[in-house]
N, C-alpha and C positions, 0 to 999 in steps of 0.2 A: 504494500500500500504506500509506503514512503517513497518508493521509486516513482510511482505515478504522480506524486505531488511535486517531485523535484522538477524545477524548470531547467530546460536545457538552453544554455546561453551559447549561441554560436557567434564567434568572432569572424567578421568578414575581412578580406584582404584590404578593403578600403578603410576599415576601422584601424587596422595596424598601420597603414600608410599615414593616416592622419596623426596618430600618436607619434610615429617616427619623425614626421615633418615638424611637429610641435617641439619635440625634444631637440632636434637638430637646431632649430631656431633659438631655443633656450640656451644652448651651448655655444652659440655664435657661429655656426657653420653657414656658409653660402651653399644653398642646395636648390636643386630644381628637379621637377618630376618630368620624366620622359614618356610621352604618349607613343605607344606602338600602334602603327597603322600601316596603311598602304605605302610602300616605298621605304619604310623604316628598316634599319638593320635588324635582322632576326636574332632574337635572344638578348637584345639590349636590356640592361637592368632598369628597374622602375625609377630609382633616384640616384643622382650623383651629388655627393656632398664634398665640399672643399673647405679646408682650414689649415693654416700654417704649412703650406706647401704639400699637404697630403690630400690625395683624391681618393674618395671611397666610392666604390660601385656597390649599390645596395639593391638586392633583389628582395622584394617583399612578398612573402607567402603567408597565407592563413595557416594556422596550426594544422599540420597534416598535409599541406599542399606540397606538390612535387615540382621540380624543375623539368622543363621540356628539354629535349635533346639539343635544341638550339641554345637554350640558356646554359646547359652544361658545357657546350663548346665555347660559348662566350666567356664563361668563367675560366676555362682552361687557357684561352687566349690572353685574358687580362693577367692572370697569375703567371703565365709563361713570360710575360714582359715585366714582371716585378710589381704589378698593380695589386691593389687591395680590393678584393671582391668578397662580399659578405651576404649570406642569406639571413634575412631577419623575419622571424615568425611571430614575434611579440615585442612589446616595449622593453622588456627585460633584456632581450638580445642586444638591442642597440645601446642600452645603458652599459652593459658589460663590455661591448666593443669600445665605446668612448672611454670608460674608466680604464680599461686595459691600455689604450693608447696613451692616456695621460700618465699612467704608472710607468710605461716603458721609457718615457722621456724624462723621468725624474732622476736626480742624483741621490746619493746616500742620505744627505741631510734632508732633502725633500721627502724621501721615503720615511725617514724617522718622524718628521712632522705629520705625515699621513697616518702613521701608526698611532701617534699620540691622539690625533683627532678622531680616529676610529674608536679608540678606547673611550673617548669622551662622548661620542655620538651614540653608541650602542647602550641601551639600558641593561642588557645582559652581557656582563663582562666576559663570561665564558665564550659567548658567541663572537665577541670582538677579537678574542685571542685566536680562536680557530680561523676566523676570517683573515686576519693578518698572516698567520702561518700559511694559509692556503695561497695567498698572494706571493709571499716570499718563495714558496716552492714553485709556483708557476713562473716567476721571474727566473729562478734558477734553471728550471727545466728548459726554458726557451733560450738559455744562455745569455740573458740580458744582464745578469749579475754574476760575479764569481762566487766560488765556494766561501772565500773569506768574507766577502760582502754579505752573503747569506747568513753566515755565522754572526756577524756584527748586528744585522737586523733582527735575527732570532733572539739574540741576547737582549737587545734593546726592547723588543716586544715583550719578553718575559719580565724585564725590570718594570716597564710601564704597566704591564698587566698586574703584577704583584702590588705596585704602588696604588693602583686604582681599586684593587680588590679590598684593601684594608679600610 
C-alpha cells in the first residue's frame, strides 16, 4: 500500500540543464547552450562553459539517459585532443566537477584553508574528517599531490579534526 502512495518524481533533461546553467552562472562561468538541429555537428554537447582558460564540454543527460554513438565519438575526439568532456546527470555532478577543478588548482596552504573551512562548515565533524580524507586520497590518486604533501595534509586534517572535536 505504501508503494502506491509514493509519488514518482521524474527529472527531465531540461530540469538538469536549467540547474547546471544556474550553477555555472553562480560560479562565474561564461556558458552557452548549443541547439542540435539540421546542419549541426552530430554528437555536439549541450553546453560549453569557459572560465580561467578552461573549456568544459558538458553533455546533459537525465538520470539513466545514455549517450548516442555520435556523442560517444565526440567525447573521444575532445578527450583525444586534451579537452575536458563531462556527462552531467544531476546538479551534484556539476558541483563535484567544479569543486574538483578548484581543488586541483590549489597549493598546500590553500588546501589547508579548505580543510579548516570544511571542519567549520560541517555540523558532523566525523563527516568532515572523512570528506577531507577522501579529497586528499583523490588528489593523491590523480597524482596532483605527492606522497609527502598527502602526509602533510592528512596530519593537518587530523590536528584540525581533533581541535574541533573537543
